[in-house]
C-alpha positions as CSV (number, residue, x, y, z in Angstrom):
1,M,89.6,87.6,164.6
2,V,86.3,87.9,162.6
3,R,84.4,91.1,162.4
4,C,80.9,90.1,163.1
5,P,78.0,91.5,161.0
6,G,76.9,94.7,162.6
7,A,80.4,95.6,163.9
8,A,80.8,98.3,161.3
9,E,77.9,100.4,162.7
10,T,78.9,104.0,163.3
11,R,78.0,106.3,166.1
12,A,76.0,108.4,163.7
13,Q,73.8,105.4,162.9
14,R,73.0,104.6,166.5
15,G,69.6,106.0,167.5
16,R,68.4,106.3,163.9
17,E,67.1,104.0,161.3
18,M,69.7,101.9,159.6
19,P,70.4,102.6,155.8
20,T,68.7,100.3,153.3
21,L,69.7,98.8,150.0
22,Q,67.5,101.5,148.4
23,D,69.5,104.2,150.2
24,V,72.7,102.8,148.8
25,A,71.3,102.6,145.3
26,R,70.0,106.2,145.4
27,E,73.2,107.6,146.8
28,A,75.4,105.7,144.3
29,G,73.1,106.6,141.3
30,V,72.5,102.9,140.3
31,S,69.7,100.4,140.5
32,K,69.0,98.2,143.5
33,M,69.8,95.2,141.3
34,T,73.3,96.7,140.6
35,V,73.9,97.1,144.4
36,S,72.7,93.6,145.0
37,N,75.1,92.2,142.3
38,V,78.0,94.0,143.8
39,L,77.3,92.8,147.4
40,N,76.4,89.3,146.4
41,G,79.6,88.6,144.4
42,R,78.1,88.9,140.9
43,R,80.6,91.6,140.0
44,D,81.4,90.3,136.5
45,R,78.2,92.1,135.5
46,V,79.3,95.5,136.9
47,S,82.1,97.8,135.8
48,P,85.1,98.3,138.2
49,A,84.2,102.0,138.5
50,T,80.6,101.2,139.5
51,I,81.9,98.6,142.0
52,A,84.2,101.2,143.6
53,R,81.3,103.8,143.8
54,V,78.9,101.3,145.4
55,M,81.4,100.1,148.0
56,E,82.4,103.7,148.8
57,V,78.7,104.5,149.5
58,V,78.3,101.3,151.5
59,G,81.2,102.2,153.7
60,R,80.1,105.9,154.1
61,L,76.5,105.1,155.0
62,G,77.5,102.2,157.1
63,Y,75.1,99.9,155.3
64,V,75.1,96.4,156.9
65,P,73.4,93.8,154.8
66,N,72.0,90.5,156.1
67,A,75.3,88.6,156.0
68,T,73.7,85.2,156.5
69,A,71.3,85.6,153.6
70,R,74.0,87.0,151.4
71,S,76.3,84.1,152.1
72,L,73.6,81.5,151.4
73,S,72.4,83.1,148.2
74,A,75.9,83.9,146.8
75,R,77.6,80.8,148.3
76,R,80.1,83.2,149.7
77,S,81.0,84.0,153.3
78,N,82.1,87.6,152.7
79,I,85.1,86.9,154.9
80,V,88.6,87.4,153.8
81,A,91.6,86.2,155.7
82,L,95.0,87.8,156.6
83,A,97.3,84.8,157.2
84,F,100.6,85.3,158.9
85,P,103.3,83.0,160.4
86,S,102.8,81.7,163.9
87,R,105.5,81.9,166.5
88,A,106.4,78.3,165.7
89,A,106.8,79.1,162.0
90,G,108.5,82.5,162.4
91,G,110.3,82.4,165.7
92,V,108.8,85.7,166.8
93,T,105.4,86.2,168.6
94,P,102.9,87.0,165.8
95,L,102.1,90.7,165.1
96,T,104.5,92.0,167.7
97,N,106.6,93.4,164.8
98,P,105.4,97.0,164.4
99,H,105.4,96.5,160.6
100,D,103.0,93.6,160.8
101,S,100.7,95.1,163.3
102,L,100.4,98.4,161.3
103,F,99.8,96.4,158.1
104,L,97.0,94.4,159.8
105,S,95.3,97.5,161.1
106,E,95.4,99.1,157.6
107,V,94.1,96.0,155.9
108,E,91.2,95.7,158.4
109,E,90.2,99.3,157.7
110,H,90.1,98.8,153.9
111,V,88.4,95.4,154.1
112,T,85.6,96.9,156.3
113,Q,85.2,99.8,154.0
114,A,84.5,97.3,151.2
115,G,81.7,95.7,153.2
116,L,83.6,92.5,154.0
117,Y,84.8,91.0,157.2
118,L,88.4,90.2,158.1
119,M,89.7,87.1,159.8
120,A,93.3,87.3,161.1
121,H,94.8,83.8,161.3
122,S,98.3,82.6,162.3
123,V,99.5,79.6,160.4
124,N,102.0,76.8,160.9
125,S,101.9,74.9,157.6
126,V,100.3,74.8,154.2
127,E,98.1,71.9,155.2
128,S,96.8,73.5,158.4
129,T,96.3,76.8,156.5
130,A,94.2,75.2,153.8
131,N,92.1,73.3,156.4
132,S,91.4,76.5,158.3
133,L,90.4,78.4,155.2
134,R,88.1,75.6,154.1
135,S,86.4,75.5,157.5
136,W,85.6,79.2,157.4
137,N,84.7,79.1,153.7
138,V,87.0,82.2,153.2
139,D,86.4,84.0,150.0
140,G,90.0,85.2,149.6
141,V,93.3,85.5,151.4
142,I,96.1,88.0,151.9
143,F,99.3,86.2,152.9
144,L,102.0,87.9,155.0
145,G,105.4,86.4,155.6
146,T,105.3,83.5,153.1
147,R,108.3,81.8,151.6
148,A,108.8,81.8,147.9
149,D,108.5,78.0,147.8
150,E,105.2,77.9,149.6
151,V,103.2,79.8,146.9
152,A,102.5,76.8,144.6
153,A,101.5,74.6,147.5
154,L,99.1,77.2,148.9
155,Q,97.5,77.8,145.5
156,A,97.1,74.0,145.0
157,A,95.6,73.4,148.4
158,Y,92.9,76.1,148.4
159,D,91.2,77.4,145.2
160,A,90.5,81.0,146.0
161,P,91.8,84.5,145.2
162,M,95.2,85.0,147.0
163,V,97.4,88.0,147.3
164,F,100.9,87.6,148.7
165,I,102.9,90.4,150.5
166,D,106.6,90.8,149.9
167,N,107.0,87.5,148.3
168,H,109.9,87.3,145.9
169,G,108.9,84.0,144.2
170,T,109.2,83.7,140.5
171,L,106.0,81.8,139.6
172,P,104.2,83.6,136.7
173,H,100.7,83.5,138.1
174,I,101.0,85.1,141.5
175,S,99.4,88.3,142.7
176,N,102.0,90.1,144.9
177,V,102.3,93.5,146.5
178,G,105.8,94.5,147.6
179,I,108.4,97.2,147.6
180,E,111.8,97.9,146.0
181,D,113.8,95.9,148.6
182,R,117.0,95.7,146.6
183,L,117.0,99.4,145.9
184,G,116.5,100.1,149.6
185,G,119.5,98.0,150.5
186,H,121.5,99.8,147.8
187,L,120.5,103.2,149.2
188,A,121.6,102.2,152.7
189,G,125.0,100.9,151.6
190,R,125.6,104.0,149.4
191,R,124.7,106.4,152.2
192,L,127.2,104.7,154.6
193,V,129.9,104.7,152.0
194,E,129.3,108.4,151.3
195,A,129.7,109.1,155.0
196,G,133.2,107.7,154.8
197,H,132.7,104.2,156.3
198,R,134.8,101.4,155.0
199,R,134.0,98.6,157.5
200,I,130.3,98.2,157.3
201,G,128.2,95.4,158.9
202,F,124.9,93.8,158.1
203,V,122.3,92.7,160.7
204,G,119.1,90.8,159.8
205,P,117.4,87.4,159.7
206,R,118.9,84.5,157.9
207,F,118.1,84.3,154.2
208,D,118.6,80.9,152.6
209,E,116.0,81.5,149.8
210,P,114.5,84.3,147.8
211,G,112.9,86.9,150.0
212,V,112.9,90.4,151.5
213,V,116.1,90.1,153.5
214,R,118.0,88.5,150.6
215,E,117.0,91.3,148.3
216,R,118.0,94.0,150.8
217,H,121.3,92.2,151.3
218,A,121.9,92.0,147.6
219,G,121.4,95.7,147.1
220,F,123.6,96.5,150.0
221,V,126.4,94.3,148.8
222,Q,126.1,95.9,145.4
223,A,126.5,99.4,146.8
224,L,129.7,98.3,148.6
225,A,131.1,96.6,145.5
226,E,130.5,99.8,143.5
227,A,132.7,101.6,146.0
228,G,135.4,98.9,145.8
229,L,134.5,97.5,149.2
230,S,133.2,94.0,150.3
231,L,131.1,92.8,153.2
232,R,133.3,90.7,155.4
233,P,131.7,87.4,156.7
234,E,132.6,88.4,160.3
235,H,130.6,91.6,159.9
236,V,127.4,89.7,159.1
237,V,125.2,89.0,162.2
238,H,121.9,87.1,161.9
239,C,119.0,87.7,164.3
240,N,115.2,87.5,164.2
241,A,113.3,90.7,163.7
242,G,112.6,91.4,167.4
243,F,113.9,94.1,169.7
244,D,115.5,91.7,172.3
245,H,117.1,89.6,169.6
246,A,118.7,92.8,168.2
247,V,119.9,93.9,171.7
248,A,121.8,90.6,172.0
249,A,123.1,90.9,168.4
250,A,124.8,94.2,169.2
251,R,127.3,92.3,171.3
252,Q,128.2,90.1,168.3
253,V,128.7,93.2,166.2
254,L,131.1,94.8,168.7
255,A,133.0,91.5,169.3
256,A,133.9,91.1,165.6
257,P,137.6,91.4,164.6
258,E,138.2,95.0,163.4
259,R,134.6,95.7,164.2
260,P,132.6,97.7,161.8
261,T,132.1,101.5,162.2
262,A,128.5,101.3,160.7
263,V,125.8,98.7,160.3
264,F,122.7,98.3,158.1
265,A,119.8,96.7,159.9
266,T,117.1,95.2,157.7
267,A,114.3,96.5,159.9
268,D,113.8,99.5,162.3
269,I,112.9,97.2,165.2
270,I,116.4,95.6,164.7
271,A,118.0,99.0,164.4
272,A,116.4,100.2,167.7
273,G,117.5,97.0,169.5
274,L,121.1,97.4,168.2
275,L,121.1,101.0,169.3
276,K,120.2,100.0,172.9
277,G,122.8,97.2,172.8
278,F,125.5,99.6,171.6
279,V,124.7,102.1,174.3
280,R,124.7,99.5,177.0
281,A,128.2,98.5,175.9
282,G,129.4,102.1,176.0
283,C,129.5,102.5,172.2
284,R,128.2,105.9,171.2
285,V,125.9,106.3,168.3
286,P,126.7,107.9,165.8
287,D,130.1,109.0,167.1
288,Q,131.5,105.5,167.3
289,M,128.9,103.5,165.3
290,S,126.4,104.6,162.6
291,I,123.2,102.8,162.0
292,I,120.7,102.7,159.2
293,G,117.3,100.9,159.5
294,F,114.5,100.0,157.2
295,D,110.7,100.7,157.3
296,D,110.5,104.2,158.9
297,L,108.3,103.0,161.7
298,E,107.5,105.2,164.7
299,V,110.2,103.5,166.8
300,A,112.8,105.1,164.6
301,Q,111.8,108.5,165.9
302,H,111.2,107.4,169.5
303,V,114.8,106.6,170.3
304,T,117.8,108.8,170.8
305,P,119.5,109.4,168.4
306,E,116.6,109.2,165.9
307,I,117.4,106.5,163.3
308,T,118.2,107.2,159.7
309,T,116.1,104.7,157.7
310,L,114.5,103.6,154.4
311,R,110.8,104.5,154.3
312,Q,108.3,102.1,152.8
313,D,104.6,103.0,152.5
314,I,103.0,100.4,154.7
315,P,99.5,101.9,154.6
316,G,99.9,102.1,150.8
317,K,101.0,98.5,150.7
318,A,97.9,97.4,152.7
319,R,95.6,99.5,150.5
320,A,97.1,98.0,147.3
321,A,96.8,94.5,148.7
322,V,93.1,94.9,149.4
323,E,92.5,96.5,146.0
324,V,94.2,93.6,144.2
325,L,92.2,91.1,146.3
326,L,88.9,92.9,145.5
327,T,89.7,92.8,141.8
328,Q,90.4,89.1,142.1
329,L,87.1,88.5,143.9
330,A,85.2,90.5,141.3
331,H,86.5,88.4,138.4
332,W,87.2,85.0,140.0
333,P,87.9,82.5,138.6
334,A,88.9,84.3,135.4
335,A,90.9,87.0,137.4
336,R,94.4,87.8,136.1
337,S,97.3,87.9,138.5
338,E,98.7,91.3,139.3
339,R,102.0,92.5,140.8
340,R,102.5,95.9,142.4
341,V,105.9,97.3,143.5
342,L,106.0,100.4,145.8
343,G,109.0,102.7,146.1
344,V,111.3,103.4,149.0
345,T,112.9,106.7,150.2
346,L,116.0,107.3,152.4
347,I,115.0,109.3,155.5
348,E,117.9,111.2,157.0
349,R,117.9,111.5,160.8
350,E,120.6,111.4,163.4
351,S,122.2,107.9,163.5
352,V,124.7,108.3,160.7
353,A,128.0,110.3,161.0
354,P,131.5,109.9,159.6
355,P,133.6,107.1,161.1
356,P,135.7,107.9,164.2
357,A,139.2,109.0,163.7
358,D,140.6,106.1,165.6
359,P,138.2,103.2,165.0
360,V,138.7,100.1,167.3
């Protein structure tokens, strides 16, 4: 998906003369040359504060420059890409996960406000990704859903600013925006322990390498250990982050020996699927089974009972990703890597209660 030049035109601009470069300069209190430097990628000559002011005016006035002329003169396309795993790579239809679709929407808004155009691109491999980025002459990329071991190969394959989302790789020169995943898992485990549960299950995708799920699992296990408990292998169920996958996983949870009285799901879409699966099987939530999710998506409030969950600021994560990428673009190739970590908060709703007096 590429936003074509002119797509950012607002209703207010229709029927009247389009704003000019001079209008932007006058409104921002800078020279036309400064505006031109900002829009044409010569941002090393302009302070970050001035860049932000110019781009704010560009977005507010709806100024649409001649993208073709800009690209030729600056040797830039003014296109940034959001790359995410394809169905073949991730096992789930791209962007059907509410987290990912909300993240894409927020990124698109902030990229457009910066006067750039967004291309959303599903990827199968490092090689195909690099080839696609080269063919579009993409100025920079935000990567969603990458593995820790893919970072070095992606950086070697395409020389451009890159920002990774929720990547727990340990390479020193990587710009990443993520959240406190381990803390979130710990808060979930502690909440279920405090409710009185002693047999607690874990449901989420497989995690054979560093990543979001492994971090959430580690924090969860730590909280159980602090209470003198352990996570039994038979109480761990793996499923992809999709609603139907989670409905099916509920049967596995209920079939476990000495089945758990509570489960921590690594995503709200999984928690919602588990809830439906439990109800279908005649297991009442939270009377017979408590559930905690992760993300605080709308689906957590659209089910009955509403799901207790860990809130992450997805719009804030998208905004931070675009900010980091814009900084990289302004100072490339001398840009420094940047890591940002956003917090998480436990949101109490209706899906957690003390364990039943006579658990199965």
